[in-house]
mmJSON file of the N, C-alpha and C atoms, coordinates in Angstrom:
{"data_MODEL":{"atom_site":{
"group_PDB":["ATOM","ATOM","ATOM","ATOM","ATOM","ATOM","ATOM","ATOM","ATOM","ATOM","ATOM","ATOM","ATOM","ATOM","ATOM","ATOM","ATOM","ATOM","ATOM","ATOM","ATOM","ATOM","ATOM","ATOM","ATOM","ATOM","ATOM","ATOM","ATOM","ATOM","ATOM","ATOM","ATOM","ATOM","ATOM","ATOM","ATOM","ATOM","ATOM","ATOM","ATOM","ATOM","ATOM","ATOM","ATOM","ATOM","ATOM","ATOM","ATOM","ATOM","ATOM","ATOM","ATOM","ATOM","ATOM","ATOM","ATOM","ATOM","ATOM","ATOM","ATOM","ATOM","ATOM","ATOM","ATOM","ATOM","ATOM","ATOM","ATOM","ATOM","ATOM","ATOM","ATOM","ATOM","ATOM","ATOM","ATOM","ATOM","ATOM","ATOM","ATOM","ATOM","ATOM","ATOM","ATOM","ATOM","ATOM","ATOM","ATOM","ATOM","ATOM","ATOM","ATOM","ATOM","ATOM","ATOM","ATOM","ATOM","ATOM","ATOM","ATOM","ATOM","ATOM","ATOM","ATOM","ATOM","ATOM","ATOM","ATOM","ATOM","ATOM","ATOM","ATOM","ATOM","ATOM","ATOM","ATOM","ATOM","ATOM","ATOM","ATOM","ATOM","ATOM","ATOM","ATOM","ATOM","ATOM","ATOM","ATOM","ATOM","ATOM","ATOM","ATOM","ATOM","ATOM","ATOM","ATOM","ATOM","ATOM","ATOM","ATOM","ATOM","ATOM","ATOM","ATOM","ATOM","ATOM","ATOM","ATOM","ATOM","ATOM","ATOM","ATOM","ATOM","ATOM","ATOM","ATOM","ATOM","ATOM","ATOM","ATOM","ATOM","ATOM","ATOM","ATOM","ATOM","ATOM","ATOM","ATOM","ATOM","ATOM","ATOM","ATOM","ATOM","ATOM","ATOM","ATOM","ATOM","ATOM","ATOM","ATOM","ATOM","ATOM","ATOM","ATOM","ATOM","ATOM","ATOM","ATOM","ATOM","ATOM","ATOM","ATOM","ATOM","ATOM","ATOM","ATOM","ATOM","ATOM","ATOM","ATOM","ATOM","ATOM","ATOM","ATOM","ATOM","ATOM","ATOM","ATOM","ATOM","ATOM","ATOM","ATOM","ATOM","ATOM","ATOM","ATOM","ATOM","ATOM","ATOM","ATOM","ATOM","ATOM","ATOM","ATOM","ATOM","ATOM","ATOM","ATOM","ATOM","ATOM"],
"id":[1,2,3,4,5,6,7,8,9,10,11,12,13,14,15,16,17,18,19,20,21,22,23,24,25,26,27,28,29,30,31,32,33,34,35,36,37,38,39,40,41,42,43,44,45,46,47,48,49,50,51,52,53,54,55,56,57,58,59,60,61,62,63,64,65,66,67,68,69,70,71,72,73,74,75,76,77,78,79,80,81,82,83,84,85,86,87,88,89,90,91,92,93,94,95,96,97,98,99,100,101,102,103,104,105,106,107,108,109,110,111,112,113,114,115,116,117,118,119,120,121,122,123,124,125,126,127,128,129,130,131,132,133,134,135,136,137,138,139,140,141,142,143,144,145,146,147,148,149,150,151,152,153,154,155,156,157,158,159,160,161,162,163,164,165,166,167,168,169,170,171,172,173,174,175,176,177,178,179,180,181,182,183,184,185,186,187,188,189,190,191,192,193,194,195,196,197,198,199,200,201,202,203,204,205,206,207,208,209,210,211,212,213,214,215,216,217,218,219,220,221,222,223,224,225,226,227,228,229,230,231],
"type_symbol":["N","C","C","N","C","C","N","C","C","N","C","C","N","C","C","N","C","C","N","C","C","N","C","C","N","C","C","N","C","C","N","C","C","N","C","C","N","C","C","N","C","C","N","C","C","N","C","C","N","C","C","N","C","C","N","C","C","N","C","C","N","C","C","N","C","C","N","C","C","N","C","C","N","C","C","N","C","C","N","C","C","N","C","C","N","C","C","N","C","C","N","C","C","N","C","C","N","C","C","N","C","C","N","C","C","N","C","C","N","C","C","N","C","C","N","C","C","N","C","C","N","C","C","N","C","C","N","C","C","N","C","C","N","C","C","N","C","C","N","C","C","N","C","C","N","C","C","N","C","C","N","C","C","N","C","C","N","C","C","N","C","C","N","C","C","N","C","C","N","C","C","N","C","C","N","C","C","N","C","C","N","C","C","N","C","C","N","C","C","N","C","C","N","C","C","N","C","C","N","C","C","N","C","C","N","C","C","N","C","C","N","C","C","N","C","C","N","C","C","N","C","C","N","C","C","N","C","C","N","C","C"],
"label_atom_id":["N","CA","C","N","CA","C","N","CA","C","N","CA","C","N","CA","C","N","CA","C","N","CA","C","N","CA","C","N","CA","C","N","CA","C","N","CA","C","N","CA","C","N","CA","C","N","CA","C","N","CA","C","N","CA","C","N","CA","C","N","CA","C","N","CA","C","N","CA","C","N","CA","C","N","CA","C","N","CA","C","N","CA","C","N","CA","C","N","CA","C","N","CA","C","N","CA","C","N","CA","C","N","CA","C","N","CA","C","N","CA","C","N","CA","C","N","CA","C","N","CA","C","N","CA","C","N","CA","C","N","CA","C","N","CA","C","N","CA","C","N","CA","C","N","CA","C","N","CA","C","N","CA","C","N","CA","C","N","CA","C","N","CA","C","N","CA","C","N","CA","C","N","CA","C","N","CA","C","N","CA","C","N","CA","C","N","CA","C","N","CA","C","N","CA","C","N","CA","C","N","CA","C","N","CA","C","N","CA","C","N","CA","C","N","CA","C","N","CA","C","N","CA","C","N","CA","C","N","CA","C","N","CA","C","N","CA","C","N","CA","C","N","CA","C","N","CA","C","N","CA","C","N","CA","C","N","CA","C","N","CA","C","N","CA","C","N","CA","C"],
"label_alt_id":[null,null,null,null,null,null,null,null,null,null,null,null,null,null,null,null,null,null,null,null,null,null,null,null,null,null,null,null,null,null,null,null,null,null,null,null,null,null,null,null,null,null,null,null,null,null,null,null,null,null,null,null,null,null,null,null,null,null,null,null,null,null,null,null,null,null,null,null,null,null,null,null,null,null,null,null,null,null,null,null,null,null,null,null,null,null,null,null,null,null,null,null,null,null,null,null,null,null,null,null,null,null,null,null,null,null,null,null,null,null,null,null,null,null,null,null,null,null,null,null,null,null,null,null,null,null,null,null,null,null,null,null,null,null,null,null,null,null,null,null,null,null,null,null,null,null,null,null,null,null,null,null,null,null,null,null,null,null,null,null,null,null,null,null,null,null,null,null,null,null,null,null,null,null,null,null,null,null,null,null,null,null,null,null,null,null,null,null,null,null,null,null,null,null,null,null,null,null,null,null,null,null,null,null,null,null,null,null,null,null,null,null,null,null,null,null,null,null,null,null,null,null,null,null,null,null,null,null,null,null,null],
"label_comp_id":["UNK","UNK","UNK","UNK","UNK","UNK","UNK","UNK","UNK","UNK","UNK","UNK","UNK","UNK","UNK","UNK","UNK","UNK","UNK","UNK","UNK","UNK","UNK","UNK","UNK","UNK","UNK","UNK","UNK","UNK","UNK","UNK","UNK","UNK","UNK","UNK","UNK","UNK","UNK","UNK","UNK","UNK","UNK","UNK","UNK","UNK","UNK","UNK","UNK","UNK","UNK","UNK","UNK","UNK","UNK","UNK","UNK","UNK","UNK","UNK","UNK","UNK","UNK","UNK","UNK","UNK","UNK","UNK","UNK","UNK","UNK","UNK","UNK","UNK","UNK","UNK","UNK","UNK","UNK","UNK","UNK","UNK","UNK","UNK","UNK","UNK","UNK","UNK","UNK","UNK","UNK","UNK","UNK","UNK","UNK","UNK","UNK","UNK","UNK","UNK","UNK","UNK","UNK","UNK","UNK","UNK","UNK","UNK","UNK","UNK","UNK","UNK","UNK","UNK","UNK","UNK","UNK","UNK","UNK","UNK","UNK","UNK","UNK","UNK","UNK","UNK","UNK","UNK","UNK","UNK","UNK","UNK","UNK","UNK","UNK","UNK","UNK","UNK","UNK","UNK","UNK","UNK","UNK","UNK","UNK","UNK","UNK","UNK","UNK","UNK","UNK","UNK","UNK","UNK","UNK","UNK","UNK","UNK","UNK","UNK","UNK","UNK","UNK","UNK","UNK","UNK","UNK","UNK","UNK","UNK","UNK","UNK","UNK","UNK","UNK","UNK","UNK","UNK","UNK","UNK","UNK","UNK","UNK","UNK","UNK","UNK","UNK","UNK","UNK","UNK","UNK","UNK","UNK","UNK","UNK","UNK","UNK","UNK","UNK","UNK","UNK","UNK","UNK","UNK","UNK","UNK","UNK","UNK","UNK","UNK","UNK","UNK","UNK","UNK","UNK","UNK","UNK","UNK","UNK","UNK","UNK","UNK","UNK","UNK","UNK","UNK","UNK","UNK","UNK","UNK","UNK"],
"label_asym_id":["A","A","A","A","A","A","A","A","A","A","A","A","A","A","A","A","A","A","A","A","A","A","A","A","A","A","A","A","A","A","A","A","A","A","A","A","A","A","A","A","A","A","A","A","A","A","A","A","A","A","A","A","A","A","A","A","A","A","A","A","A","A","A","A","A","A","A","A","A","A","A","A","A","A","A","A","A","A","A","A","A","A","A","A","A","A","A","A","A","A","A","A","A","A","A","A","A","A","A","A","A","A","A","A","A","A","A","A","A","A","A","A","A","A","A","A","A","A","A","A","A","A","A","A","A","A","A","A","A","A","A","A","A","A","A","A","A","A","A","A","A","A","A","A","A","A","A","A","A","A","A","A","A","A","A","A","A","A","A","A","A","A","A","A","A","A","A","A","A","A","A","A","A","A","A","A","A","A","A","A","A","A","A","A","A","A","A","A","A","A","A","A","A","A","A","A","A","A","A","A","A","A","A","A","A","A","A","A","A","A","A","A","A","A","A","A","A","A","A","A","A","A","A","A","A","A","A","A","A","A","A"],
"label_entity_id":["1","1","1","1","1","1","1","1","1","1","1","1","1","1","1","1","1","1","1","1","1","1","1","1","1","1","1","1","1","1","1","1","1","1","1","1","1","1","1","1","1","1","1","1","1","1","1","1","1","1","1","1","1","1","1","1","1","1","1","1","1","1","1","1","1","1","1","1","1","1","1","1","1","1","1","1","1","1","1","1","1","1","1","1","1","1","1","1","1","1","1","1","1","1","1","1","1","1","1","1","1","1","1","1","1","1","1","1","1","1","1","1","1","1","1","1","1","1","1","1","1","1","1","1","1","1","1","1","1","1","1","1","1","1","1","1","1","1","1","1","1","1","1","1","1","1","1","1","1","1","1","1","1","1","1","1","1","1","1","1","1","1","1","1","1","1","1","1","1","1","1","1","1","1","1","1","1","1","1","1","1","1","1","1","1","1","1","1","1","1","1","1","1","1","1","1","1","1","1","1","1","1","1","1","1","1","1","1","1","1","1","1","1","1","1","1","1","1","1","1","1","1","1","1","1","1","1","1","1","1","1"],
"label_seq_id":[1,1,1,2,2,2,3,3,3,4,4,4,5,5,5,6,6,6,7,7,7,8,8,8,9,9,9,10,10,10,11,11,11,12,12,12,13,13,13,14,14,14,15,15,15,16,16,16,17,17,17,18,18,18,19,19,19,20,20,20,21,21,21,22,22,22,23,23,23,24,24,24,25,25,25,26,26,26,27,27,27,28,28,28,29,29,29,30,30,30,31,31,31,32,32,32,33,33,33,34,34,34,35,35,35,36,36,36,37,37,37,38,38,38,39,39,39,40,40,40,41,41,41,42,42,42,43,43,43,44,44,44,45,45,45,46,46,46,47,47,47,48,48,48,49,49,49,50,50,50,51,51,51,52,52,52,53,53,53,54,54,54,55,55,55,56,56,56,57,57,57,58,58,58,59,59,59,60,60,60,61,61,61,62,62,62,63,63,63,64,64,64,65,65,65,66,66,66,67,67,67,68,68,68,69,69,69,70,70,70,71,71,71,72,72,72,73,73,73,74,74,74,75,75,75,76,76,76,77,77,77],
"pdbx_PDB_ins_code":[null,null,null,null,null,null,null,null,null,null,null,null,null,null,null,null,null,null,null,null,null,null,null,null,null,null,null,null,null,null,null,null,null,null,null,null,null,null,null,null,null,null,null,null,null,null,null,null,null,null,null,null,null,null,null,null,null,null,null,null,null,null,null,null,null,null,null,null,null,null,null,null,null,null,null,null,null,null,null,null,null,null,null,null,null,null,null,null,null,null,null,null,null,null,null,null,null,null,null,null,null,null,null,null,null,null,null,null,null,null,null,null,null,null,null,null,null,null,null,null,null,null,null,null,null,null,null,null,null,null,null,null,null,null,null,null,null,null,null,null,null,null,null,null,null,null,null,null,null,null,null,null,null,null,null,null,null,null,null,null,null,null,null,null,null,null,null,null,null,null,null,null,null,null,null,null,null,null,null,null,null,null,null,null,null,null,null,null,null,null,null,null,null,null,null,null,null,null,null,null,null,null,null,null,null,null,null,null,null,null,null,null,null,null,null,null,null,null,null,null,null,null,null,null,null,null,null,null,null,null,null],
"Cartn_x":[158.437,159.266,160.637,161.643,162.77,163.273,164.297,164.783,165.441,165.702,167.103,167.149,167.43,167.208,168.606,169.34,170.902,171.026,171.455,172.11,171.376,170.093,169.488,169.556,169.594,169.573,170.997,172.083,173.289,173.494,172.438,172.352,171.393,170.338,169.507,168.35,167.845,166.968,165.708,164.692,163.835,164.07,163.412,163.765,163.131,161.973,161.215,162.196,162.895,164.081,164.398,164.006,164.682,166.17,166.451,167.677,168.496,167.842,168.12,168.119,166.891,167.609,168.576,168.6,170.012,171.2,171.622,172.604,172.994,171.628,171.714,172.1,171.935,171.749,173.361,173.871,175.381,176.289,175.884,176.776,177.083,175.989,175.57,176.579,176.345,176.992,178.136,178.526,180.183,180.936,180.299,180.546,181.158,180.084,180.136,181.424,181.175,182.505,183.687,183.79,185.127,186.398,187.238,188.394,189.434,189.562,189.914,189.899,188.142,187.698,187.717,187.604,187.783,189.51,190.168,191.74,191.623,191.44,191.343,190.293,189.617,188.468,188.421,188.559,188.663,187.5,186.372,184.939,184.255,184.837,184.314,184.826,185.911,186.507,185.909,185.197,184.379,183.212,182.309,181.023,181.509,182.471,182.369,182.568,183.382,183.232,182.132,181.218,179.666,178.866,179.171,177.966,178.423,179.822,180.101,179.95,179.651,179.343,177.958,177.018,175.985,175.206,176.012,175.902,175.941,177.577,177.778,177.057,176.059,174.567,173.641,173.209,172.033,171.693,173.325,172.995,172.903,172.886,172.887,171.867,170.719,169.498,169.592,170.321,170.139,170.811,171.779,172.317,171.083,170.715,169.67,168.834,168.08,166.996,167.628,168.678,169.127,169.207,169.929,169.722,168.246,167.576,166.214,165.372,166.037,165.334,166.148,167.195,168.104,169.035,169.536,170.143,171.655,172.672,173.553,174.409,174.58,175.226,175.204,174.078,173.935,174.605,174.794,175.782,176.867,177.559,178.848,179.59,178.705,179.436,180.344],
"Cartn_y":[-166.235,-165.397,-165.073,-164.75,-164.807,-163.073,-163.441,-162.305,-161.347,-161.919,-161.191,-162.358,-161.814,-162.437,-162.496,-161.767,-161.872,-162.784,-163.532,-165.007,-165.686,-166.114,-166.4,-165.306,-164.284,-163.16,-163.663,-163.944,-164.241,-165.426,-166.167,-167.466,-167.288,-166.17,-165.965,-167.011,-167.293,-168.189,-167.726,-168.058,-167.554,-168.13,-167.531,-168.197,-169.678,-169.731,-171.569,-172.364,-172.376,-172.945,-174.331,-175.525,-176.673,-177.046,-178.011,-178.13,-178.418,-179.317,-179.203,-178.138,-177.053,-176.053,-175.522,-175.185,-174.672,-174.756,-176.553,-177.2,-176.539,-176.393,-176.403,-175.189,-173.912,-172.621,-172.101,-172.952,-172.672,-173.134,-174.302,-174.832,-174.294,-173.45,-172.964,-171.284,-170.825,-169.505,-169.737,-170.703,-171.353,-171.284,-172.095,-172.135,-170.716,-170.087,-168.316,-167.936,-167.61,-166.829,-167.398,-168.591,-169.309,-168.18,-168.158,-167.627,-167.848,-169.161,-169.852,-169.693,-169.225,-168.931,-167.355,-166.22,-165.236,-164.346,-165.064,-164.719,-163.224,-162.456,-160.806,-160.175,-160.736,-159.857,-160.403,-159.074,-159.547,-159.418,-158.786,-158.592,-160.605,-161.069,-162.517,-163.198,-162.855,-163.726,-163.343,-162.175,-161.594,-162.497,-162.272,-162.868,-164.615,-165.098,-166.536,-166.667,-166.115,-166.367,-165.992,-164.822,-164.518,-165.946,-166.156,-167.606,-169.328,-169.103,-169.941,-170.061,-168.775,-168.924,-168.83,-168.474,-169.013,-170.211,-171.117,-172.11,-172.932,-172.359,-173.54,-173.1,-171.706,-171.663,-171.978,-172.179,-172.558,-174.096,-174.815,-176.088,-176.902,-176.278,-176.758,-176.857,-177.43,-176.947,-175.966,-176.612,-175.642,-174.4,-174.2,-172.857,-171.962,-173.043,-172.278,-171.515,-172.61,-172.063,-171.382,-170.67,-169.763,-168.732,-168.632,-167.492,-166.886,-167.669,-167.098,-166.608,-166.839,-166.49,-164.972,-165.019,-163.958,-163.325,-163.819,-162.877,-163.305,-163.394,-163.885,-163.039,-161.569,-161.261,-162.396,-162.719,-163.733,-164.405,-165.501,-166.57,-166.388,-165.119,-165.125,-164.584,-164.617,-164.117,-165.019],
"Cartn_z":[-28.168,-28.695,-28.682,-29.144,-29.071,-28.536,-27.907,-27.522,-28.002,-29.035,-30.669,-31.199,-32.729,-34.01,-34.696,-34.211,-35.165,-35.701,-34.972,-35.57,-36.012,-36.158,-37.403,-38.75,-38.488,-39.612,-40.126,-39.182,-39.819,-40.792,-40.715,-41.395,-42.129,-42.409,-43.436,-42.9,-41.79,-41.676,-40.517,-40.246,-39.404,-37.978,-36.94,-35.475,-35.386,-36.282,-36.439,-37.128,-37.465,-38.509,-37.762,-38.645,-37.756,-37.877,-37.326,-36.842,-38.506,-39.32,-40.863,-41.457,-41.116,-42.056,-41.514,-40.288,-39.924,-40.213,-40.278,-40.604,-42.245,-43.376,-44.703,-45.031,-43.971,-44.04,-43.726,-42.783,-42.157,-43.533,-43.503,-45.144,-46.152,-46.52,-47.813,-47.5,-46.263,-46.187,-45.921,-45.485,-44.816,-46.097,-47.435,-48.231,-49.359,-49.111,-49.574,-49.066,-48.047,-47.104,-46.774,-46.748,-46.699,-46.972,-45.809,-46.441,-47.547,-47.654,-48.583,-50.051,-50.067,-51.366,-51.494,-50.592,-50.561,-49.752,-50.376,-49.89,-49.917,-50.579,-50.718,-50.241,-49.273,-48.961,-47.411,-46.479,-45.233,-44.209,-45.203,-45.284,-44.762,-45.872,-46.052,-44.874,-44.612,-43.12,-41.981,-41.928,-40.642,-40.644,-41.888,-42.088,-41.657,-42.274,-41.668,-40.458,-39.343,-38.193,-37.73,-38.129,-37.83,-37.988,-38.912,-39.329,-38.727,-38.288,-37.626,-36.104,-35.674,-33.966,-34.176,-34.836,-35.113,-35.138,-36.167,-35.885,-34.869,-33.977,-32.887,-31.837,-31.812,-31.091,-31.222,-32.273,-32.995,-32.964,-33.48,-33.582,-32.082,-30.911,-29.745,-29.1,-29.03,-28.631,-26.959,-26.107,-25.289,-24.956,-25.867,-25.971,-26.794,-28.034,-28.757,-27.436,-26.681,-26.022,-25.16,-24.582,-23.477,-24.66,-25.812,-26.697,-26.868,-27.344,-27.577,-26.831,-25.344,-23.883,-23.807,-23.788,-23.08,-24.091,-25.182,-26.441,-26.067,-27.006,-27.158,-26.129,-25.63,-24.6,-23.004,-22.999,-21.982,-22.121,-22.876,-23.617,-23.543,-23.666,-23.914,-22.768,-21.572,-20.382,-19.663],
"occupancy":[1.0,1.0,1.0,1.0,1.0,1.0,1.0,1.0,1.0,1.0,1.0,1.0,1.0,1.0,1.0,1.0,1.0,1.0,1.0,1.0,1.0,1.0,1.0,1.0,1.0,1.0,1.0,1.0,1.0,1.0,1.0,1.0,1.0,1.0,1.0,1.0,1.0,1.0,1.0,1.0,1.0,1.0,1.0,1.0,1.0,1.0,1.0,1.0,1.0,1.0,1.0,1.0,1.0,1.0,1.0,1.0,1.0,1.0,1.0,1.0,1.0,1.0,1.0,1.0,1.0,1.0,1.0,1.0,1.0,1.0,1.0,1.0,1.0,1.0,1.0,1.0,1.0,1.0,1.0,1.0,1.0,1.0,1.0,1.0,1.0,1.0,1.0,1.0,1.0,1.0,1.0,1.0,1.0,1.0,1.0,1.0,1.0,1.0,1.0,1.0,1.0,1.0,1.0,1.0,1.0,1.0,1.0,1.0,1.0,1.0,1.0,1.0,1.0,1.0,1.0,1.0,1.0,1.0,1.0,1.0,1.0,1.0,1.0,1.0,1.0,1.0,1.0,1.0,1.0,1.0,1.0,1.0,1.0,1.0,1.0,1.0,1.0,1.0,1.0,1.0,1.0,1.0,1.0,1.0,1.0,1.0,1.0,1.0,1.0,1.0,1.0,1.0,1.0,1.0,1.0,1.0,1.0,1.0,1.0,1.0,1.0,1.0,1.0,1.0,1.0,1.0,1.0,1.0,1.0,1.0,1.0,1.0,1.0,1.0,1.0,1.0,1.0,1.0,1.0,1.0,1.0,1.0,1.0,1.0,1.0,1.0,1.0,1.0,1.0,1.0,1.0,1.0,1.0,1.0,1.0,1.0,1.0,1.0,1.0,1.0,1.0,1.0,1.0,1.0,1.0,1.0,1.0,1.0,1.0,1.0,1.0,1.0,1.0,1.0,1.0,1.0,1.0,1.0,1.0,1.0,1.0,1.0,1.0,1.0,1.0,1.0,1.0,1.0,1.0,1.0,1.0],
"B_iso_or_equiv":[0.0,0.0,0.0,0.0,0.0,0.0,0.0,0.0,0.0,0.0,0.0,0.0,0.0,0.0,0.0,0.0,0.0,0.0,0.0,0.0,0.0,0.0,0.0,0.0,0.0,0.0,0.0,0.0,0.0,0.0,0.0,0.0,0.0,0.0,0.0,0.0,0.0,0.0,0.0,0.0,0.0,0.0,0.0,0.0,0.0,0.0,0.0,0.0,0.0,0.0,0.0,0.0,0.0,0.0,0.0,0.0,0.0,0.0,0.0,0.0,0.0,0.0,0.0,0.0,0.0,0.0,0.0,0.0,0.0,0.0,0.0,0.0,0.0,0.0,0.0,0.0,0.0,0.0,0.0,0.0,0.0,0.0,0.0,0.0,0.0,0.0,0.0,0.0,0.0,0.0,0.0,0.0,0.0,0.0,0.0,0.0,0.0,0.0,0.0,0.0,0.0,0.0,0.0,0.0,0.0,0.0,0.0,0.0,0.0,0.0,0.0,0.0,0.0,0.0,0.0,0.0,0.0,0.0,0.0,0.0,0.0,0.0,0.0,0.0,0.0,0.0,0.0,0.0,0.0,0.0,0.0,0.0,0.0,0.0,0.0,0.0,0.0,0.0,0.0,0.0,0.0,0.0,0.0,0.0,0.0,0.0,0.0,0.0,0.0,0.0,0.0,0.0,0.0,0.0,0.0,0.0,0.0,0.0,0.0,0.0,0.0,0.0,0.0,0.0,0.0,0.0,0.0,0.0,0.0,0.0,0.0,0.0,0.0,0.0,0.0,0.0,0.0,0.0,0.0,0.0,0.0,0.0,0.0,0.0,0.0,0.0,0.0,0.0,0.0,0.0,0.0,0.0,0.0,0.0,0.0,0.0,0.0,0.0,0.0,0.0,0.0,0.0,0.0,0.0,0.0,0.0,0.0,0.0,0.0,0.0,0.0,0.0,0.0,0.0,0.0,0.0,0.0,0.0,0.0,0.0,0.0,0.0,0.0,0.0,0.0,0.0,0.0,0.0,0.0,0.0,0.0],
"pdbx_formal_charge":[null,null,null,null,null,null,null,null,null,null,null,null,null,null,null,null,null,null,null,null,null,null,null,null,null,null,null,null,null,null,null,null,null,null,null,null,null,null,null,null,null,null,null,null,null,null,null,null,null,null,null,null,null,null,null,null,null,null,null,null,null,null,null,null,null,null,null,null,null,null,null,null,null,null,null,null,null,null,null,null,null,null,null,null,null,null,null,null,null,null,null,null,null,null,null,null,null,null,null,null,null,null,null,null,null,null,null,null,null,null,null,null,null,null,null,null,null,null,null,null,null,null,null,null,null,null,null,null,null,null,null,null,null,null,null,null,null,null,null,null,null,null,null,null,null,null,null,null,null,null,null,null,null,null,null,null,null,null,null,null,null,null,null,null,null,null,null,null,null,null,null,null,null,null,null,null,null,null,null,null,null,null,null,null,null,null,null,null,null,null,null,null,null,null,null,null,null,null,null,null,null,null,null,null,null,null,null,null,null,null,null,null,null,null,null,null,null,null,null,null,null,null,null,null,null,null,null,null,null,null,null],
"auth_seq_id":[1,1,1,2,2,2,3,3,3,4,4,4,5,5,5,6,6,6,7,7,7,8,8,8,9,9,9,10,10,10,11,11,11,12,12,12,13,13,13,14,14,14,15,15,15,16,16,16,17,17,17,18,18,18,19,19,19,20,20,20,21,21,21,22,22,22,23,23,23,24,24,24,25,25,25,26,26,26,27,27,27,28,28,28,29,29,29,30,30,30,31,31,31,32,32,32,33,33,33,34,34,34,35,35,35,36,36,36,37,37,37,38,38,38,39,39,39,40,40,40,41,41,41,42,42,42,43,43,43,44,44,44,45,45,45,46,46,46,47,47,47,48,48,48,49,49,49,50,50,50,51,51,51,52,52,52,53,53,53,54,54,54,55,55,55,56,56,56,57,57,57,58,58,58,59,59,59,60,60,60,61,61,61,62,62,62,63,63,63,64,64,64,65,65,65,66,66,66,67,67,67,68,68,68,69,69,69,70,70,70,71,71,71,72,72,72,73,73,73,74,74,74,75,75,75,76,76,76,77,77,77],
"auth_comp_id":["UNK","UNK","UNK","UNK","UNK","UNK","UNK","UNK","UNK","UNK","UNK","UNK","UNK","UNK","UNK","UNK","UNK","UNK","UNK","UNK","UNK","UNK","UNK","UNK","UNK","UNK","UNK","UNK","UNK","UNK","UNK","UNK","UNK","UNK","UNK","UNK","UNK","UNK","UNK","UNK","UNK","UNK","UNK","UNK","UNK","UNK","UNK","UNK","UNK","UNK","UNK","UNK","UNK","UNK","UNK","UNK","UNK","UNK","UNK","UNK","UNK","UNK","UNK","UNK","UNK","UNK","UNK","UNK","UNK","UNK","UNK","UNK","UNK","UNK","UNK","UNK","UNK","UNK","UNK","UNK","UNK","UNK","UNK","UNK","UNK","UNK","UNK","UNK","UNK","UNK","UNK","UNK","UNK","UNK","UNK","UNK","UNK","UNK","UNK","UNK","UNK","UNK","UNK","UNK","UNK","UNK","UNK","UNK","UNK","UNK","UNK","UNK","UNK","UNK","UNK","UNK","UNK","UNK","UNK","UNK","UNK","UNK","UNK","UNK","UNK","UNK","UNK","UNK","UNK","UNK","UNK","UNK","UNK","UNK","UNK","UNK","UNK","UNK","UNK","UNK","UNK","UNK","UNK","UNK","UNK","UNK","UNK","UNK","UNK","UNK","UNK","UNK","UNK","UNK","UNK","UNK","UNK","UNK","UNK","UNK","UNK","UNK","UNK","UNK","UNK","UNK","UNK","UNK","UNK","UNK","UNK","UNK","UNK","UNK","UNK","UNK","UNK","UNK","UNK","UNK","UNK","UNK","UNK","UNK","UNK","UNK","UNK","UNK","UNK","UNK","UNK","UNK","UNK","UNK","UNK","UNK","UNK","UNK","UNK","UNK","UNK","UNK","UNK","UNK","UNK","UNK","UNK","UNK","UNK","UNK","UNK","UNK","UNK","UNK","UNK","UNK","UNK","UNK","UNK","UNK","UNK","UNK","UNK","UNK","UNK","UNK","UNK","UNK","UNK","UNK","UNK"],
"auth_asym_id":["A","A","A","A","A","A","A","A","A","A","A","A","A","A","A","A","A","A","A","A","A","A","A","A","A","A","A","A","A","A","A","A","A","A","A","A","A","A","A","A","A","A","A","A","A","A","A","A","A","A","A","A","A","A","A","A","A","A","A","A","A","A","A","A","A","A","A","A","A","A","A","A","A","A","A","A","A","A","A","A","A","A","A","A","A","A","A","A","A","A","A","A","A","A","A","A","A","A","A","A","A","A","A","A","A","A","A","A","A","A","A","A","A","A","A","A","A","A","A","A","A","A","A","A","A","A","A","A","A","A","A","A","A","A","A","A","A","A","A","A","A","A","A","A","A","A","A","A","A","A","A","A","A","A","A","A","A","A","A","A","A","A","A","A","A","A","A","A","A","A","A","A","A","A","A","A","A","A","A","A","A","A","A","A","A","A","A","A","A","A","A","A","A","A","A","A","A","A","A","A","A","A","A","A","A","A","A","A","A","A","A","A","A","A","A","A","A","A","A","A","A","A","A","A","A","A","A","A","A","A","A"],
"auth_atom_id":["N","CA","C","N","CA","C","N","CA","C","N","CA","C","N","CA","C","N","CA","C","N","CA","C","N","CA","C","N","CA","C","N","CA","C","N","CA","C","N","CA","C","N","CA","C","N","CA","C","N","CA","C","N","CA","C","N","CA","C","N","CA","C","N","CA","C","N","CA","C","N","CA","C","N","CA","C","N","CA","C","N","CA","C","N","CA","C","N","CA","C","N","CA","C","N","CA","C","N","CA","C","N","CA","C","N","CA","C","N","CA","C","N","CA","C","N","CA","C","N","CA","C","N","CA","C","N","CA","C","N","CA","C","N","CA","C","N","CA","C","N","CA","C","N","CA","C","N","CA","C","N","CA","C","N","CA","C","N","CA","C","N","CA","C","N","CA","C","N","CA","C","N","CA","C","N","CA","C","N","CA","C","N","CA","C","N","CA","C","N","CA","C","N","CA","C","N","CA","C","N","CA","C","N","CA","C","N","CA","C","N","CA","C","N","CA","C","N","CA","C","N","CA","C","N","CA","C","N","CA","C","N","CA","C","N","CA","C","N","CA","C","N","CA","C","N","CA","C","N","CA","C","N","CA","C","N","CA","C","N","CA","C","N","CA","C","N","CA","C"],
"pdbx_PDB_model_num":[1,1,1,1,1,1,1,1,1,1,1,1,1,1,1,1,1,1,1,1,1,1,1,1,1,1,1,1,1,1,1,1,1,1,1,1,1,1,1,1,1,1,1,1,1,1,1,1,1,1,1,1,1,1,1,1,1,1,1,1,1,1,1,1,1,1,1,1,1,1,1,1,1,1,1,1,1,1,1,1,1,1,1,1,1,1,1,1,1,1,1,1,1,1,1,1,1,1,1,1,1,1,1,1,1,1,1,1,1,1,1,1,1,1,1,1,1,1,1,1,1,1,1,1,1,1,1,1,1,1,1,1,1,1,1,1,1,1,1,1,1,1,1,1,1,1,1,1,1,1,1,1,1,1,1,1,1,1,1,1,1,1,1,1,1,1,1,1,1,1,1,1,1,1,1,1,1,1,1,1,1,1,1,1,1,1,1,1,1,1,1,1,1,1,1,1,1,1,1,1,1,1,1,1,1,1,1,1,1,1,1,1,1,1,1,1,1,1,1,1,1,1,1,1,1,1,1,1,1,1,1]
}}}
């Protein structure tokens, strides 16, 4: 059981997702929300930062394990 699912939701995946699924979801979302593709949309820039942070954490097995056990706040301290 995971403590929090915010990062999984940001990428549109389930907590059981494989590394390949995480990578695929990140690429799709990053392309969609990239600031260069949305120069007049500040919300796209924020979403891009959110999915980038989600990928950074979920693509690293140790960070992902810590996130799943304790949540995002614990990781960011």
